[in-house]
C-alpha positions in Angstrom: -33.4 -43.7 -32.6 -30.0 -43.9 -31.1 -28.4 -41.5 -33.6 -31.3 -39.2 -32.9 -30.9 -39.4 -29.0 -27.2 -38.8 -29.5 -27.6 -35.6 -31.7 -30.3 -34.3 -28.9 -28.0 -34.9 -26.2 -25.1 -33.3 -28.0 -27.3 -30.2 -28.8 -28.1 -30.0 -24.9 -24.5 -30.3 -23.9 -23.7 -27.3 -26.4 -26.6 -25.2 -25.2 -25.6 -25.7 -21.6 -21.9 -25.0 -22.3 -23.1 -21.9 -24.2 -25.3 -20.8 -21.2 -22.3 -21.4 -18.9 -20.0 -19.3 -20.9 -22.7 -16.4 -21.0 -23.1 -16.7 -17.1 -19.2 -16.7 -16.5 -17.4 -13.8 -15.1 -15.1 -11.7 -17.4 -11.5 -12.4 -17.8 -11.7 -16.2 -17.1 -11.0 -18.9 -19.7 -10.0 -22.6 -19.1 -6.3 -21.7 -19.4 -6.0 -17.9 -18.3 -7.2 -15.4 -15.7 -6.9 -11.8 -16.9 -5.8 -9.4 -14.4 -5.6 -5.5 -15.0 -2.4 -4.0 -13.2 -2.2 -0.4 -13.0 0.0 2.1 -11.4 2.4 5.3 -12.0 4.7 4.4 -15.0 5.4 8.0 -15.4 5.0 11.4 -14.0 6.3 13.0 -10.8 5.0 10.4 -8.5 6.3 7.2 -10.5 8.7 6.5 -7.6 5.5 5.5 -5.7 4.6 2.6 -7.9 6.7 1.9 -10.9 9.1 -0.7 -9.4 6.1 -1.7 -7.2 4.3 -2.6 -10.4 7.7 -4.4 -11.6 7.6 -6.6 -8.2 4.0 -7.7 -8.7 4.8 -8.5 -12.4 7.8 -10.7 -11.4 5.8 -12.5 -8.8 3.0 -13.4 -11.2 5.5 -14.7 -13.7 6.9 -16.8 -11.0 3.6 -18.2 -10.2 3.1 -18.7 -14.0 6.5 -20.7 -14.3 5.3 -22.9 -11.3 2.2 -23.9 -13.2 -0.4 -21.0 -12.5 -3.4 -20.9 -10.2 -5.6 -24.2 -10.3 -4.4 -24.9 -14.0 -4.8 -21.4 -15.3 -2.0 -18.8 -16.2 -2.2 -15.3 -15.1 -2.4 -12.8 -18.0 -1.6 -9.0 -17.3 -3.0 -6.0 -18.8 -0.9 -3.1 -17.8 -1.9 0.6 -17.5 -0.4 3.8 -16.4 -2.4 5.9 -14.0 0.3 8.6 -13.4 -1.1 8.8 -9.5 -3.7 11.2 -11.1 -7.5 10.5 -10.2 -8.7 11.1 -13.9 -5.9 8.9 -15.5 -6.5 6.2 -13.0 -10.3 6.3 -13.3 -9.6 6.1 -17.1 -7.5 3.1 -16.7 -9.8 1.2 -14.5 -12.8 1.8 -17.1 -10.6 0.6 -19.9 -9.4 -2.6 -18.1 -13.0 -3.2 -16.9 -15.1 -2.5 -19.9 -12.5 -3.1 -23.0 -10.0 -5.6 -21.9 -12.7 -7.5 -19.8 -10.3 -8.3 -16.9 -11.4 -10.5 -14.0 -10.0 -8.2 -11.4 -7.8 -5.2 -10.9 -4.8 -4.9 -9.0 -3.3 -1.4 -8.8 -3.3 2.0 -7.0 -0.3 3.3 -5.5 -1.6 6.9 -4.5 -4.3 7.2 -2.1 -6.2 10.2 -3.5 -6.4 8.9 -6.9 -7.4 5.3 -6.2 -10.0 6.5 -3.7 -11.8 8.2 -6.5 -12.5 5.0 -8.4 -14.5 3.6 -5.6 -17.9 4.5 -6.9 -17.2 3.0 -10.3 -15.7 -0.1 -8.9 -18.7 -0.7 -6.9 -21.1 0.0 -9.8 -19.2 -2.2 -12.0 -18.7 -4.9 -9.4 -15.2 -5.7 -10.1 -12.9 -6.8 -7.4 -10.1 -4.2 -6.8 -6.9 -5.2 -4.8 -4.8 -2.1 -4.3 -1.0 -2.4 -4.9 0.5 -0.3 -2.2 -1.9 2.9 -1.6 -3.3 3.4 1.8 -6.5 4.3 0.5 -8.5 4.7 3.9 -11.5 6.3 2.3 -11.9 3.4 -0.2 -11.5 0.7 2.7 -13.5 2.6 5.3 -16.3 1.9 5.4 -15.8 -1.6 4.0 -16.6 -2.0 0.3 -17.4 -5.4 -0.8 -15.1 -4.9 -3.9 -12.3 -3.0 -2.6 -9.4 -4.4 -0.5 -5.9 -2.7 0.0 -3.4 -1.1 2.5 -0.9 -4.0 2.0 1.8 -1.6 2.8 0.1 0.1 5.7 -3.2 2.2 6.0 -2.9 5.9 7.1 -4.8 5.1 10.3 -2.2 2.4 11.2 0.5 5.0 10.2 -0.6 7.3 12.9 -1.7 4.8 15.6 1.7 3.0 15.2 3.9 6.2 15.5 2.2 7.2 18.7 2.7 3.6 19.9 6.5 4.0 19.1 6.8 7.3 20.5 5.2 6.3 23.9 6.7 3.0 24.3 10.4 3.3 22.9 10.9 7.1 23.3 9.0 7.2 26.5 7.1 10.3 25.4 4.1 11.9 27.2 3.6 15.0 25.3 3.7 14.3 21.5 4.1 16.9 18.7 2.1 15.7 15.7 2.2 17.4 12.2 0.0 16.1 9.6 -1.8 17.5 6.3 -4.8 19.6 6.7 -6.9 17.1 4.3 -8.7 13.8 4.4 -5.1 12.1 3.9 -4.1 13.9 7.2 -7.4 13.2 8.9 -7.1 9.4 8.5 -3.7 9.0 10.4 -4.8 11.8 13.1 -7.9 9.7 13.8 -5.9 6.7 14.9 -3.2 8.8 16.6 -5.7 10.4 18.7 -7.3 6.9 19.5 -3.8 5.5 20.5 -2.7 8.7 22.4 -5.9 8.3 24.5 -5.2 4.4 25.2 -1.7 5.3 26.3 -2.4 8.3 28.3 -0.1 10.9 26.2 -1.3 14.0 24.7 -1.1 15.3 21.2 0.2 18.9 20.4 -1.4 19.2 16.8 -0.3 21.2 14.0 -2.1 20.6 10.5 -0.5 22.0 7.4 -1.2 22.5 3.7 0.6 19.9 1.6 1.8 22.6 -0.7 3.0 24.8 2.2 6.4 26.7 1.6 7.2 28.2 4.8 6.7 26.1 8.1 8.2 28.8 10.4 4.7 29.5 12.2 3.9 25.8 12.7 7.4 24.8 14.1 7.2 27.9 16.4 3.9 26.7 18.0 5.4 23.1 18.2 8.3 24.3 19.9 6.3 26.6 22.2 4.2 23.5 23.2 7.6 21.7 24.2 6.7 18.4 23.2 9.1 15.3 24.2 9.0 14.2 20.4 7.8 15.2 17.0 5.9 13.0 14.7 5.6 14.2 11.1 3.2 12.2 8.8 3.3 14.7 5.8 4.7 14.0 2.2 8.5 14.4 1.5 8.4 18.1 0.7 7.0 19.3 3.8 9.1 16.7 5.8 12.2 18.4 4.4 11.1 21.9 5.3 10.1 20.8 9.0 13.3 19.1 9.5 15.6 22.1 8.2 13.3 24.4 10.2 13.6 22.4 13.4 17.4 22.5 13.0 17.4 26.1 12.5 15.6 26.4 15.7 17.7 24.4 17.7 15.5 21.4 18.2 17.3 18.6 19.7 14.6 16.2 20.7 13.4 13.1 18.6 12.0 13.5 15.3 9.9 10.5 13.8 9.0 10.7 10.0 6.2 8.4 8.6 6.7 6.1 5.6 4.8 8.6 3.6 7.9 11.1 3.4 10.8 8.5 3.0 10.4 7.6 -0.8 14.0 9.4 -1.6 16.1 9.6 1.5 18.9 11.0 -0.2 16.9 13.6 -2.0 15.5 14.4 1.6 18.9 15.0 3.2 19.8 17.1 0.2 16.7 19.2 0.7 17.5 19.6 4.4 20.9 20.7 3.5 22.7 19.4 6.4 23.2 15.9 8.0 23.7 17.7 11.5 19.8 18.1 11.3 19.5 14.2 11.5 21.1 13.6 14.8 18.0 12.4 16.4 15.9 11.3 13.6 13.7 7.9 13.2 12.1 6.6 10.1 8.8 4.7 10.0 9.4 1.6 7.8 6.6 -0.7 7.1 8.7 -3.6 5.7 10.1 -6.2 8.1 13.8 -5.2 7.6 15.6 -2.2 6.0 15.5 -2.1 2.3 18.1 -4.8 0.9 18.4 -6.1 4.5 19.0 -9.8 5.1 15.5 -10.5 5.6 14.3 -9.3 2.5 17.3 -10.5 0.4 15.2 -12.9 -1.5 13.1 -10.1 -2.9 15.9 -8.1 -4.2 17.7 -11.3 -5.6 14.5 -12.0 -7.5 14.4 -8.4 -8.7 18.0 -8.6 -10.0 17.4 -11.8 -11.8 14.1 -10.5 -13.6 15.5 -6.9 -14.4 19.2 -7.1 -14.8 19.5 -4.0 -16.7 17.2 -2.0 -14.4 19.0 -3.2 -11.3 22.4 -1.9 -12.8 21.1 1.6 -12.9 21.6 4.0 -9.9 18.4 4.5 -7.8 17.0 1.0 -8.6 15.3 -1.0 -7.3 13.3 2.1 -6.0 12.4 2.2 -2.3 8.7 0.8 -2.4 9.6 -2.1 -4.7 9.0 -4.8 -2.4 5.5 -3.7 -1.7 4.1 -5.1 -4.8 4.9 -8.6 -3.5 2.2 -9.0 -0.8 -0.5 -7.4 -3.2 0.3 -10.0 -5.8 0.6 -12.9 -3.1 -2.8 -11.8 -1.7 -4.4 -12.0 -5.1 -2.7 -15.4 -5.9 -3.7 -16.8 -2.5 -7.4 -15.8 -2.9 -7.5 -17.2 -6.4 -6.1 -20.6 -5.5 -8.6 -20.7 -2.4 -11.4 -19.7 -4.8 -10.8 -23.0 -6.6 -11.0 -24.1 -10.1 -14.7 -23.2 -10.7 -13.5 -19.4 -10.4 -16.0 -16.6 -10.0 -15.9 -13.1 -8.5 -18.0 -14.0 -5.8 -15.7 -16.8 -4.6 -12.7 -14.8 -5.2 -14.1 -12.0 -2.8 -15.0 -14.7 -0.2 -11.5 -16.0 -0.2 -10.2 -12.6 0.3 -12.2 -12.0 3.4 -10.4 -15.2 4.7 -7.0 -14.0 4.1 -4.2 -14.4 6.7 -0.4 -15.1 5.9 2.9 -13.8 6.6 4.3 -12.2 3.3 7.9 -12.3 4.4 8.2 -8.7 3.3 5.9 -6.6 5.6 6.4 -5.8 9.2 3.2 -7.8 10.1 0.8 -10.4 8.9 -1.4 -9.8 5.9 -5.0 -10.2 7.2 -8.3 -9.5 5.8 -11.8 -10.0 7.1 -15.2 -9.3 6.1 -15.1 -6.1 8.2 -11.7 -5.0 7.9 -10.4 -4.8 4.2 -6.9 -3.1 5.2 -4.2 -5.6 4.8 -1.2 -4.5 7.2 -1.0 -2.5 10.4 2.4 -2.9 11.8 5.6 -0.9 11.3 9.4 -1.1 12.5 11.5 2.0 13.1 15.1 2.9 11.9 17.4 5.2 13.4 18.7 7.6 10.6 21.7 9.7 10.8 21.4 11.1 7.2 23.3 8.2 5.9 23.1 5.1 7.7 20.0 3.4 8.9 19.9 1.2 12.2 17.1 -1.0 12.9 15.1 -0.3 16.3 14.2 -3.9 17.8 10.5 -4.8 17.8 7.7 -3.7 15.9 4.7 -1.2 16.8 1.2 -1.9 15.7 -1.9 0.3 15.4 -4.8 -0.9 17.7 -7.5 1.3 16.0 -10.5 -0.5 14.7 -13.2 0.6 12.5 -16.6 1.0 14.2 -19.6 1.7 12.0 -21.5 5.0 12.8 
């Protein structure tokens, strides 16, 4: 009878184990957590994510060397999305359906990652963006999508108006954005911030592929604003600064972080350092790239990628952005506990608040706001040297359900 009883108990235990395994979320074993990491490893937009992914990888490796997360090591499956919506969706589907990852950590270009929202929600797989703004994937909040660890586009616009009004004492603000959803995101918060501060916006919205900015710059000059804010990508930024210089513009120009991926190339495209006599750059890290407050990140990069770090142009401008994203994932995994599920992970994400020691403001996520970082600092840029302006400037725009 004792043998029979033991046999029955063993069968029951095995059945329970099999049932638990069948019910467990994908990508989790007793010793590993599988994460799908994706971003642009090739193509024209690789500067936005190649080294961002490298930063995330080195941080995950650091955590593994320290013992992992609740006894589990992080296993990465890496895909190239080329900052293209079709390639990104294909990568997300492969990582979810074939590789069976527990969560997704990726997305460096907003338009590409926004296109994956419907699939992510249908698959019910957590997506923690790398460094994309991704406003349309974050607002209205999706249970499964979290991001803007660099900064959301709404925070870009709000912070720039705050800086123009408070530091540059502007009352009338010239504002150039893209005439698409991307431009609409930063404009929404800029208009909100402007109303709060009692300033006015003189708006010109341009196509991202514009080749001649004479007309919008003449309209801006005619409006005679105290400052010009540019929230476009790099190519229109160069055209606008060049044209402003040709038209004799001598008032401050503030360039959003969207257009500062390669400052050397920007100066070359403008063609004259004289055009940068009164230019400021938005920066979402807490210090200038390579500055003393960020030394620990660059030292880690040199240790992990010595051959790459020895090449001209490396690490790339946005490299540190991968750290806060990976930190957020690790912190939430730890908080979710040893009995890890996607539901516990998502609940932990909604209670995130920490100082990354990388970005200009804290990383904070709640049930109703899935955008992680909303602050920026500003740098005076003369075409060669950057000088940090004291203080940080935070957008006060908040999502309100309609």
